[in-house]
C-alpha positions in Angstrom: 0.2 0.0 -0.1 2.9 2.4 0.8 4.1 1.9 -2.9 0.6 2.5 -4.5 -0.1 5.9 -2.7 2.9 7.7 -4.1 2.1 6.2 -7.5 -1.5 7.4 -7.3 -0.3 10.8 -6.2 2.3 11.2 -9.1 -0.4 10.0 -11.6 -2.8 12.7 -10.2 -0.1 15.5 -10.6 0.7 14.3 -14.3 -3.0 14.6 -15.2 -3.4 18.0 -13.4 -0.4 19.3 -15.3 -1.4 18.2 -18.7 -4.8 19.5 -18.2 -3.7 23.1 -17.2 -3.2 25.8 -19.8 -1.9 29.1 -19.9 -4.9 31.5 -20.4 -4.0 35.0 -21.8 -6.3 37.7 -20.3 -7.2 40.8 -22.1 -5.5 43.7 -21.0 -7.7 46.4 -19.2 -7.3 49.9 -20.8 -7.6 52.5 -18.0 -8.6 55.8 -19.5 -7.9 59.4 -18.2 -10.8 61.5 -17.5 -9.8 63.4 -20.5 -9.9 60.5 -22.8 -13.5 59.6 -21.3 -14.7 63.1 -22.2 -13.2 62.7 -25.8 -14.9 59.4 -26.2 -18.2 60.8 -24.9 -17.8 64.0 -27.1 -16.0 62.9 -30.2 -16.8 66.0 -32.3 -16.1 68.4 -29.5 -13.2 70.7 -29.2 -11.6 69.9 -25.6 -9.1 72.1 -24.2 -7.5 71.9 -20.8 -7.8 74.9 -18.8 -6.5 76.2 -15.2 -8.0 74.3 -12.2 -8.8 76.2 -9.1 -10.2 75.5 -5.6 -10.9 71.8 -5.0 -11.0 70.9 -8.6 -8.1 68.6 -10.1 -8.8 68.9 -13.8 -10.7 71.6 -15.7 -11.9 71.7 -19.5 -13.5 73.9 -21.9 -15.7 72.0 -24.2 -16.8 73.6 -27.6 -19.9 71.6 -28.8 -21.5 71.7 -32.1 -24.8 72.3 -30.8 -28.0 71.7 -32.9 -29.9 75.2 -33.4 -33.0 72.8 -33.0 -32.7 69.4 -31.4 -35.9 68.1 -33.2 -34.7 69.4 -36.7 -30.9 68.6 -37.1 -31.0 69.9 -40.7 -31.4 73.5 -39.3 -27.5 73.7 -38.5 -25.5 74.2 -35.4 -23.8 76.7 -33.3 -20.6 76.6 -31.3 -21.6 76.0 -27.7 -19.2 76.4 -24.8 -19.2 74.5 -21.9 -16.8 74.3 -18.8 -16.4 71.2 -17.1 -14.4 71.3 -13.6 -13.6 67.7 -12.3 -13.2 66.6 -8.9 -14.1 62.9 -8.7 -16.4 60.6 -10.5 -17.7 59.6 -7.0 -18.6 63.3 -6.2 -22.0 64.8 -6.8 -22.1 67.3 -9.7 -23.5 70.8 -10.0 -24.9 72.0 -13.2 -24.6 75.8 -13.7 -27.3 77.2 -16.0 -25.9 80.6 -16.9 -28.4 83.2 -18.0 -25.8 85.0 -20.1 -22.1 84.3 -20.9 -20.1 82.0 -18.9 -17.0 83.0 -17.0 -15.3 79.9 -15.6 -15.3 80.1 -11.6 -16.3 78.1 -8.7 -19.9 78.5 -7.6 -20.7 78.6 -4.1 -22.9 75.4 -4.2 -19.9 73.5 -5.7 -17.8 74.5 -2.7 -20.7 73.4 -0.2 -20.7 70.1 -1.9 -16.9 69.7 -3.1 -18.7 68.6 -6.2 -17.9 68.3 -9.9 -19.1 71.4 -11.9 -20.6 71.6 -15.4 -21.0 75.3 -16.3 -23.0 76.0 -19.5 -23.1 79.2 -21.4 -26.6 80.1 -22.4 -27.0 79.6 -26.3 -26.4 83.0 -28.2 -24.5 84.7 -25.5 -20.8 85.2 -25.0 -18.6 83.0 -26.9 -21.5 80.9 -27.9 -23.0 83.7 -30.2 -23.1 83.1 -33.7 -22.1 86.0 -36.0 -25.6 86.4 -37.2 -28.1 85.4 -34.5 -31.1 83.2 -35.8 -33.6 84.9 -33.3 -36.3 82.2 -34.0 -33.8 79.6 -32.2 -33.5 81.7 -29.2 -36.1 80.1 -26.9 -35.9 78.7 -23.6 -37.1 75.3 -24.6 -34.5 75.0 -27.0 -32.0 76.0 -24.3 -33.4 73.5 -21.8 -33.0 70.8 -24.5 -29.4 72.0 -24.6 -29.1 71.1 -20.8 -31.0 68.0 -21.1 -28.9 66.4 -23.8 -25.7 67.4 -22.1 -26.7 66.1 -18.7 -28.0 62.7 -20.3 -24.4 62.3 -21.7 -22.6 63.5 -18.7 -24.5 61.0 -16.4 -22.4 58.3 -18.2 -19.6 59.7 -16.5 -21.1 61.4 -13.2 -23.3 58.8 -11.9 -23.8 60.2 -8.5 -26.2 63.0 -7.3 -26.9 66.0 -9.6 -27.9 69.6 -8.4 -28.7 72.6 -10.8 -28.1 76.1 -9.7 -27.9 79.6 -11.4 -28.1 83.3 -10.6 -30.9 85.9 -11.6 -31.6 84.9 -15.3 -29.6 81.8 -14.8 -31.6 80.9 -11.6 -34.8 81.6 -13.7 -33.6 79.0 -16.1 -32.9 76.6 -13.3 -36.7 76.8 -12.5 -37.6 76.4 -16.2 -35.5 73.5 -16.6 -37.0 71.9 -13.6 -40.3 72.3 -14.9 -39.6 70.7 -18.1 -37.6 67.8 -16.9 -38.5 67.4 -13.2 -36.3 64.3 -13.0 -33.0 65.5 -14.5 -31.9 67.0 -11.2 -32.1 65.6 -7.8 -32.0 68.9 -6.3 -32.4 72.6 -7.5 -31.0 75.7 -6.1 -32.1 79.1 -7.6 -30.5 82.4 -6.8 -32.6 85.6 -6.8 -34.8 84.0 -9.7 -37.6 86.2 -10.8 -40.6 84.8 -12.6 -42.0 87.8 -14.3 -45.9 88.1 -15.1 -46.0 90.2 -18.0 -43.8 92.5 -20.3 -43.8 95.1 -17.6 -44.6 93.5 -14.5 -46.3 95.9 -12.2 -44.9 94.2 -9.0 -41.7 95.7 -9.6 -43.1 99.2 -9.3 -45.2 98.3 -6.4 -42.0 97.2 -4.6 -40.2 100.4 -5.4 -42.9 102.3 -4.0 -43.1 100.5 -0.6 -39.8 99.1 0.1 -37.4 101.0 2.6 -38.7 104.3 4.4 -40.6 107.2 2.7 -37.8 109.4 3.6 -35.4 107.2 1.4 -38.1 106.9 -1.3 -38.2 110.8 -1.3 -34.2 110.9 -1.4 -34.5 108.9 -4.6 -36.8 111.0 -6.3 -35.1 114.0 -5.3 -31.7 112.6 -6.7 -33.3 111.7 -10.0 -34.5 115.3 -10.5 -31.2 116.9 -9.5 -29.4 115.0 -12.0 -31.7 116.2 -14.7 -31.7 119.7 -13.5 -28.0 119.7 -13.7 -28.1 117.8 -17.3 -25.5 120.0 -19.1 -22.7 119.5 -16.6 -23.7 115.7 -16.0 -23.5 115.2 -19.7 -20.0 116.7 -19.7 -19.1 114.3 -17.1 -20.5 111.4 -19.3 -18.6 112.6 -22.2 -15.3 112.8 -20.3 -15.9 109.4 -19.1 -16.7 108.1 -22.5 -13.3 109.6 -23.8 -11.3 108.3 -20.9 -12.7 104.6 -21.1 -13.1 104.3 -24.8 -16.9 104.1 -24.8 -19.2 105.0 -27.7 -22.7 106.0 -27.7 -24.4 105.8 -31.1 -27.1 103.2 -30.8 -28.2 105.7 -27.9 -27.3 109.1 -27.8 -25.6 110.4 -24.6 -28.7 112.6 -23.8 -30.9 109.4 -24.2 -28.6 107.3 -22.2 -28.7 109.8 -19.4 -32.5 109.9 -19.2 -32.8 106.0 -19.2 -30.1 105.8 -16.5 -32.1 108.3 -14.4 -35.4 106.5 -15.1 -33.5 103.0 -14.0 -32.1 104.4 -11.0 -34.9 103.5 -8.5 -34.9 99.8 -9.9 -31.2 99.5 -9.7 -30.9 101.2 -6.3 -33.1 98.6 -4.7 -31.9 95.7 -6.7 -28.3 96.3 -5.6 -29.1 97.2 -1.9 -28.3 100.8 -2.0 -27.5 102.9 1.0 -29.9 105.7 1.5 -27.3 107.9 3.5 -25.0 107.7 0.3 -27.5 109.4 -2.0 -25.9 112.8 -3.1 -28.0 116.0 -2.2 -28.2 119.5 -4.0 -25.0 120.4 -2.2 -22.8 118.1 -4.0 -21.1 118.6 -7.2 -22.1 117.3 -10.7 -19.1 114.8 -10.6 -20.6 113.4 -7.5 -24.0 113.2 -9.3 -22.5 111.4 -12.2 -20.3 109.1 -10.0 -23.1 107.9 -7.8 -25.4 107.3 -10.8 -22.9 105.4 -12.6 -22.0 103.2 -9.4 -25.6 102.4 -9.2 -26.8 102.0 -12.8 -23.7 102.1 -14.8 -23.7 104.3 -17.8 -21.7 101.5 -19.5 -25.0 99.6 -19.7 -26.1 102.1 -22.7 -22.8 102.2 -24.6 -22.7 100.4 -28.0 -20.8 97.2 -26.8 -23.3 96.6 -24.1 -26.3 97.4 -26.1 -25.3 95.0 -28.7 -24.1 92.3 -26.1 -27.5 92.4 -24.6 -29.7 92.1 -27.6 -30.3 88.4 -26.9 -31.5 89.3 -23.2 -34.1 91.8 -24.4 -35.3 89.7 -27.0 -36.0 86.9 -24.5 -37.6 89.1 -21.9 -39.8 90.7 -24.6 -41.1 87.4 -26.1 -41.2 84.9 -23.2 -39.6 86.1 -19.9 -41.2 89.2 -19.3 -39.6 92.4 -17.7 -40.3 95.7 -16.1 -41.2 99.2 -16.9 -40.3 102.7 -15.8 -42.2 105.4 -13.8 -41.6 108.8 -15.3 -43.9 110.6 -12.7 -41.1 112.1 -10.5 -39.2 113.6 -13.6 -41.9 114.0 -16.3 -41.3 117.7 -16.9 -37.5 117.2 -17.1 -37.6 114.6 -19.7 -36.5 115.9 -23.1 -35.6 112.8 -25.0 -37.3 109.9 -23.5 -40.9 110.7 -23.3 -42.5 107.2 -23.7 -39.9 104.9 -21.9 -39.9 101.3 -22.7 -37.3 98.3 -22.5 -38.3 97.4 -26.0 -35.8 100.1 -27.1 -33.1 97.7 -26.2 -34.6 94.6 -28.3 -33.4 94.0 -31.6 -35.0 95.7 -34.4 -36.9 94.3 -37.3 -37.5 91.0 -35.5 -40.7 89.5 -34.4 -41.1 90.1 -30.6 -44.6 88.6 -30.3 -45.0 87.9 -26.5 -46.0 84.5 -25.1 -48.1 85.4 -21.9 -48.7 81.7 -21.0 -44.8 80.7 -20.9 -43.6 81.7 -17.4 -47.2 81.3 -16.2 -46.9 77.5 -16.7 -43.4 77.6 -15.1 -44.7 79.4 -12.2 -47.6 76.9 -11.8 -45.1 73.8 -11.7 -42.9 75.4 -9.2 -45.6 76.6 -7.1 -47.7 73.4 -6.9 -45.3 70.7 -7.9 -41.7 72.1 -7.4 -40.2 69.7 -5.0 -36.7 69.7 -3.8 -36.0 73.3 -4.9 -34.1 75.9 -2.7 -34.8 79.5 -3.5 -32.6 82.4 -2.2 -33.5 85.9 -2.4 -32.6 89.3 -0.7 -35.4 91.4 0.6 -34.6 94.6 -0.9 -33.8 93.1 -4.4 -36.5 94.6 -6.9 -36.6 91.1 -8.4 -37.8 89.6 -5.3 -41.1 91.2 -5.9 -41.5 88.4 -8.7 -40.6 85.4 -6.8 -42.8 82.5 -6.7 -45.1 81.8 -3.7 -44.5 78.3 -2.7 -47.8 76.3 -1.7 -47.6 74.8 1.8 -47.8 71.1 0.6 -44.7 71.6 -1.6 -41.4 70.2 -0.5 -39.3 73.3 -1.0 -37.4 75.7 0.9 -37.6 79.8 0.4 -34.8 82.0 2.1 -35.3 85.7 2.0 -32.2 87.6 3.5 -33.5 90.6 5.6 -31.8 93.6 4.1 -30.3 91.5 1.4 -30.0 92.4 -2.3 -29.6 90.9 -5.9 -26.1 89.8 -4.6 -27.5 87.7 -1.7 -25.6 84.3 -1.5 -26.1 81.5 1.0 -23.0 82.8 2.8 -24.7 86.1 3.7 -27.3 84.3 5.9 -26.9 84.1 9.7 -25.4 80.7 10.8 -28.6 79.3 11.8 -30.3 80.1 8.5 -27.4 78.5 6.7 -27.8 75.3 8.7 -31.3 75.1 7.6 -30.2 75.1 4.0 -27.2 72.6 4.7 -29.9 70.2 6.5 -32.3 70.6 3.6 -29.6 69.5 1.3 -28.4 66.8 3.3 -32.2 65.4 3.6 -32.7 65.5 -0.1 -29.4 64.4 -1.3 -28.9 61.6 1.3 -26.2 61.0 3.9 -23.7 59.6 1.1 -23.1 63.1 0.2 -21.0 65.3 2.6 -21.9 68.9 3.3 -19.0 71.4 3.9 -20.4 74.3 5.4 -19.1 77.8 4.3 -16.4 79.5 6.3 
């Protein structure tokens, strides 16, 4: 038996050796994040750019975006997107810009230490064709830009998605949410108006009731003082234009001055003006101009800005709505602008037919069904008059900062209010997502 055991073991080992084969495994190709982007967007121009804050890689994407996603034959335009990468295991913040995009880290991206996808609005900034096809500058088409992009990006970023935007960009957040409610896990809209008409009266009601009567009277007196000192203030504007290479041919300097004066009350409250700083009759014409310029900005009416903002006024006048002007305080001092209207700044010879139902449908959605949305507003901001009124049954959070302006951010709130926002984000996003309170 002692002889047979080793023999059996020897035979077993021999059979085992014969039956074994060397199996060659296919090599696993590990792609870099940039390579994954290239695979996902094979026709895009992808350029690496400087990284900041917690991001490890940043890229500029230039997409050949369809003018009409339902009719590819209509053509394309160059659409700029900025991707700031932290980790594929992190949440992702989608920034819906309302205008052009300047790459920077948004507040919400810092709070979540997330990835960030920042999208320039179609036909603004670098994403503007040489000749704008106005009929393709519609909010639904812009929303489709986001939806298609997000659908692709979710192949890379599979964790939670949060949309955010400021002002018109915040309004875009709400429009996008109403059209594609399930694209985002949470939405955070900053100082976002939902405007009822082409000249929403609620903004004027806000101007006539916010602050003290004394302050409102100082605003009206300042408007009058500027126009009473028209000649010397115009000299200041001309000197400013000369020093800063500004040109006023789309609007004359006289027209720019009168529109700036009419705009002043809106901008004063929008940007949280200080009543104690409003010039009085004892101040100089230079002080009048400097203060008017600091609140309204005479650059707003120079040729470059006028042309840059044509898409904005087209959108306001056809779908988004806007506000009007009150000429009562200075009606006897106006020489050029007798019937002020923001349509003055919209493109000429273009169909500006207004769709009164567009924003009403968005408002109906967010007020009645807009769950998991955080709204950030400033009390003084004129645009806060156009904020939605959220119904009690809707799972949303609206925060209004006392004394806050259009510049209001989460960081401006007291710590206990910030904590309310963090707690809501945590509940909605789940405890797999880490919240990093702002310092």
